[in-house]
C-alpha positions in Angstrom: 0.1 0.2 0.0 2.8 2.6 1.1 4.5 1.8 -2.7 1.2 2.5 -4.1 0.7 5.7 -2.4 4.6 6.8 -3.4 3.7 5.9 -7.0 0.1 7.8 -6.9 2.0 10.9 -5.3 4.8 10.9 -8.0 2.1 10.9 -10.9 0.3 13.8 -9.5 3.7 15.5 -9.1 4.6 14.5 -12.6 1.4 15.7 -14.0 1.8 19.1 -11.9 5.3 19.7 -13.9 3.8 18.9 -16.9 0.9 21.2 -16.7 3.4 24.0 -15.1 5.8 23.4 -18.1 3.0 24.1 -20.6 1.7 27.1 -18.7 5.3 28.7 -18.8 6.1 27.6 -22.5 2.8 29.3 -23.3 3.7 32.4 -21.4 7.1 32.7 -23.1 5.8 32.3 -26.5 3.1 35.1 -25.5 5.5 37.3 -24.2 7.9 37.0 -27.7 4.9 38.4 -29.7 4.2 41.3 -26.9 5.6 44.8 -28.7 7.0 47.6 -26.9 6.6 50.9 -28.4 9.6 53.7 -27.6 10.2 57.1 -29.2 13.3 58.5 -30.5 12.7 62.5 -30.1 14.8 63.6 -32.7 12.2 66.4 -33.6 10.9 64.2 -36.1 7.8 64.0 -34.6 4.2 64.5 -36.5 0.4 63.1 -36.7 0.6 60.7 -39.3 -3.3 60.3 -39.8 -3.2 63.7 -40.9 -2.0 61.9 -44.2 -5.2 60.8 -45.2 -3.4 57.6 -47.6 -1.7 56.8 -44.5 -4.7 56.7 -42.1 -7.1 55.0 -44.6 -4.6 52.1 -44.9 -3.2 51.2 -41.8 -4.4 48.6 -39.2 -7.0 49.6 -36.8 -5.5 48.0 -33.4 -4.2 49.1 -30.4 -1.0 48.5 -31.5 -1.5 51.0 -34.2 -2.8 53.3 -32.0 0.1 53.6 -29.5 2.4 53.6 -33.1 0.7 56.9 -33.8 0.8 58.2 -30.1 4.5 57.5 -30.1 4.9 59.3 -33.8 3.4 62.6 -32.5 6.6 62.8 -29.9 9.4 61.8 -32.6 10.4 58.4 -34.1 8.6 55.5 -33.0 10.6 52.2 -32.3 8.7 48.7 -32.0 10.7 45.7 -30.3 9.6 42.1 -30.6 11.6 40.1 -28.4 13.8 40.3 -25.4 16.8 41.6 -27.0 18.5 38.0 -27.4 19.2 36.1 -30.5 19.6 37.4 -33.8 18.7 41.2 -33.9 17.3 42.7 -37.2 16.0 46.0 -38.0 13.2 47.1 -40.4 13.3 50.7 -41.1 10.4 52.8 -43.6 9.7 56.4 -44.5 13.2 57.4 -44.9 11.0 59.6 -47.6 8.1 60.7 -46.1 5.8 60.5 -49.3 7.0 56.9 -49.9 3.7 55.5 -48.6 2.9 52.2 -49.5 6.3 50.5 -47.4 5.3 52.8 -44.6 1.4 51.0 -44.5 3.5 47.6 -44.7 5.5 48.1 -41.7 2.4 48.9 -39.9 0.7 45.9 -41.5 3.9 43.9 -40.3 3.5 45.7 -36.6 0.2 44.1 -36.4 1.0 40.7 -37.9 3.8 39.8 -35.8 1.8 41.4 -32.6 -0.1 37.9 -33.0 2.8 35.9 -33.9 3.9 33.3 -31.3 7.1 31.9 -32.8 9.7 35.0 -33.3 13.3 33.7 -33.1 15.3 36.4 -32.1 14.4 40.1 -31.7 12.8 42.3 -34.1 13.0 46.2 -34.3 10.8 48.3 -36.7 10.7 51.9 -37.4 7.4 52.1 -39.5 7.9 56.2 -39.7 11.5 57.6 -39.9 9.9 61.4 -39.9 6.4 61.1 -39.1 6.6 65.1 -39.7 7.5 64.5 -43.3 4.8 61.5 -43.7 1.9 63.6 -42.2 3.1 66.4 -45.0 3.0 63.7 -47.6 6.6 65.3 -48.4 9.8 63.4 -49.6 12.2 65.4 -48.0 12.5 66.1 -44.4 13.2 70.0 -43.7 14.3 70.3 -47.2 16.7 67.6 -46.6 16.8 64.3 -48.9 17.5 61.8 -45.5 18.7 59.0 -48.0 22.0 61.2 -49.0 23.1 62.2 -45.6 23.3 59.2 -43.2 27.2 59.8 -43.4 26.5 63.3 -42.0 26.8 63.4 -38.1 23.5 64.5 -36.6 21.6 63.8 -39.4 18.4 61.5 -38.8 19.6 58.8 -41.0 23.0 58.7 -38.7 21.5 58.5 -35.8 19.5 55.6 -37.2 23.1 54.1 -38.1 24.3 54.8 -34.7 21.1 53.1 -33.2 21.8 49.8 -35.1 25.6 50.2 -33.9 24.3 50.8 -30.0 21.9 47.7 -30.6 24.0 45.2 -31.9 21.8 44.9 -34.9 22.8 42.0 -37.2 21.0 42.8 -40.4 18.8 46.1 -41.7 16.2 46.2 -44.2 15.4 49.9 -45.7 12.6 49.9 -47.3 11.4 52.1 -50.0 9.1 53.1 -52.7 10.3 54.0 -56.6 8.6 55.8 -59.2 7.5 54.4 -62.3 10.3 55.1 -64.9 12.4 56.0 -62.2 15.6 54.0 -61.0 15.1 51.6 -60.3 11.6 51.7 -61.2 10.4 48.1 -60.3 10.2 46.2 -57.4 13.8 44.8 -56.0 16.3 44.1 -53.6 19.5 45.6 -53.9 22.7 45.1 -51.9 26.5 45.4 -52.1 29.3 43.5 -52.2 32.2 45.5 -50.6 32.9 46.0 -47.6 30.1 43.8 -46.3 29.3 40.7 -48.6 26.5 39.6 -46.5 24.9 42.4 -47.8 24.7 41.0 -51.4 24.2 37.3 -50.3 21.1 38.5 -48.2 19.7 40.5 -51.6 20.2 37.2 -53.5 18.3 35.1 -50.6 15.6 37.6 -50.3 15.0 37.5 -53.8 14.9 33.8 -54.3 12.2 33.2 -51.5 9.8 35.8 -52.3 10.4 35.7 -56.6 11.4 39.5 -57.0 14.6 40.6 -58.8 17.7 41.6 -57.1 20.6 44.1 -57.6 24.1 43.9 -56.1 26.3 47.1 -56.2 30.1 46.1 -56.4 31.0 49.2 -53.4 28.7 50.7 -51.4 28.8 54.5 -51.0 30.1 54.8 -54.6 26.7 54.8 -56.4 24.7 56.3 -53.6 27.3 58.2 -51.0 25.0 59.0 -48.1 22.6 56.6 -48.3 21.3 54.3 -45.3 22.2 51.1 -46.6 25.4 52.2 -47.9 26.5 53.6 -44.6 25.4 50.5 -42.7 27.3 48.5 -44.9 30.6 50.5 -44.5 30.2 50.1 -40.9 29.7 46.6 -41.0 26.1 46.1 -40.6 24.7 43.8 -43.5 22.1 46.1 -45.2 19.7 46.2 -47.8 17.3 48.5 -49.9 14.0 47.0 -50.8 12.0 49.2 -53.5 8.2 48.5 -54.6 7.1 50.4 -57.7 4.3 53.2 -57.1 4.2 56.9 -57.5 5.5 59.2 -54.7 2.5 60.5 -52.6 0.2 57.7 -53.7 -0.8 54.2 -53.2 -0.3 52.0 -56.4 -2.1 48.6 -56.5 -0.4 45.7 -54.8 2.6 47.8 -53.8 1.6 47.7 -50.1 1.6 43.8 -50.5 4.6 43.9 -52.4 6.3 45.9 -49.8 5.1 43.5 -47.0 6.3 40.4 -48.9 9.7 41.8 -49.1 9.6 42.3 -45.2 8.8 39.0 -44.7 11.1 37.6 -46.8 13.6 39.5 -44.8 12.6 38.2 -41.6 12.4 34.4 -42.9 15.9 35.0 -45.0 17.4 36.0 -41.1 15.5 33.0 -39.8 13.4 35.3 -37.4 10.2 34.1 -38.3 9.5 30.8 -40.4 
C-alpha cells in the first residue's frame, strides 16, 4: 500500500510539472510577440493620420494607436523579443511621401503582434520622420535623408548609430520607387564590398519572394550617404527594398509587395518561419 501511495504521489507531481511547463512555455511564446513601443526624440514628430492615405490604409488596432501616439513625439520604434538572439531592424519612411512601405510596416507590426514563434529580436521603425509623412513630403525639412546618413547629426545617421548601439545583425531599409524612375520596379538591392553579407542577403530574399535583385560592387559609390550604404560601410549588413508606386500615392498591390519583402527579410534571417 505504501508503494502504491508513493507511485500515486509521483504521478500527481509529474502531471503538475507537465501542466506548469506547458503554462510557462505559453507565457514565453506570448511574451515573444508582445511589442514595446518607444520614441526616439529627434524632433521628427508628427501626426501621420493627417496623411489621408496613411490613415485609410493602416490597420485599426491597439498597437497601431500606440505607434501613432508615439509618432507625434518623434521617431517611433517597435520592438519584438527580449533583445536576445539574432537582431534585425526594419526601416521605412526615410522619404515621407513613400507611403506603401510605411503602411506595410504597420501591417507587419500588427502581424508580428499576433505571432507566437518569433526567434530573436525585431526592431521596426515604421515612420522615420513622421512630420514629413504627415505632410506627404519626400524630404524632411528640405533634406533628402537618404543622402546624408554619413553626416553626423542627421536622422539617418542616428539610425545607423541606433543599429550599432543595439548590435543589430541585419537591416532592411524599405522604399518606394517611381514608375519609370531608378530602379523603377520591385527589387531588392545590396552591395558586395565591404559587407558581402549584404549581397548574399539580397540574393536570398530574392529567391524567397521571387522578386529581382541587384548587387552593387562598392557601398557608397553609387549612392553616397544612403542609409544602406552607410550601414554596410560600418559593417552592418543591410539591403534596400523598393516597390513601384508613384510618390505620394499608393499603387494597387504595392503594399502587399512591400510586406512580402519585409517577411522575406525576416525569413531569410531566420527570425520567423
